[in-house]
C-alpha positions as CSV (number, residue, x, y, z in Angstrom):
1,X,174.6,86.1,99.7
2,X,173.8,83.0,97.7
3,X,171.3,84.7,95.4
4,X,173.2,87.9,94.8
5,X,171.2,90.7,93.2
6,X,168.3,88.3,92.3
7,X,167.8,87.7,96.1
8,X,166.9,91.4,96.6
9,X,164.3,91.6,93.9
10,X,160.7,91.2,94.9
11,X,159.1,88.0,93.7
12,X,155.4,87.9,92.8
13,X,153.5,85.4,94.9
14,X,150.1,83.8,94.3
15,X,148.1,83.1,91.2
16,X,148.2,85.2,88.1
17,X,145.1,87.4,87.6
18,X,142.6,85.9,85.2
19,X,141.8,88.1,82.3
20,X,138.1,88.1,81.6
21,X,137.1,86.7,78.3
22,X,135.7,89.5,76.0
23,X,132.0,89.2,75.5
24,X,130.9,88.9,71.8
25,X,129.3,92.1,70.5
26,X,125.6,92.3,71.0
27,X,123.2,92.1,68.0
28,X,120.9,95.0,67.4
29,X,118.0,92.9,68.7
30,X,119.8,92.1,71.9
31,X,120.6,95.8,72.5
32,X,116.9,96.7,71.9
33,X,115.7,93.9,74.3
34,X,118.2,95.1,77.0
35,X,117.0,98.7,76.5
36,X,113.4,97.6,76.7
37,X,114.0,95.8,79.9
38,X,115.8,98.7,81.4
39,X,113.0,101.1,80.5
40,X,110.4,98.7,82.0
41,X,112.4,98.6,85.2
42,X,112.7,102.4,85.3
43,X,108.9,102.7,84.6
44,X,108.0,100.5,87.5
45,X,110.4,102.4,89.8
46,X,108.9,105.7,88.8
47,X,105.3,104.4,89.3
48,X,106.2,103.3,92.8
49,X,107.9,106.6,93.6
50,X,104.9,108.5,92.3
51,X,102.6,106.5,94.5
52,X,104.8,107.1,97.6
53,X,104.9,110.9,96.9
54,X,101.1,111.0,96.4
55,X,100.5,109.0,99.6
56,X,102.8,111.4,101.5
57,X,101.0,114.5,100.1
58,X,97.6,113.0,101.0
59,X,98.7,112.4,104.6
60,X,100.0,115.9,104.9
61,X,96.8,117.3,103.6
62,X,94.7,115.2,106.0
63,X,96.8,116.2,109.0
64,X,96.2,119.9,108.5
């Protein structure tokens, strides 16, 4: 009864959430470099996938 209505209100505990600092906008060169990197990664992935599929097909043909 000491706190009255304020005693019934929920109180937040813990630290406040940190708001992430906004990143500065990328330059056109940075965007192109990032896209180039992503395309290189995708290309390597597709090469490996293609090799695995070819290997599986070769094994299936040999087992017949």
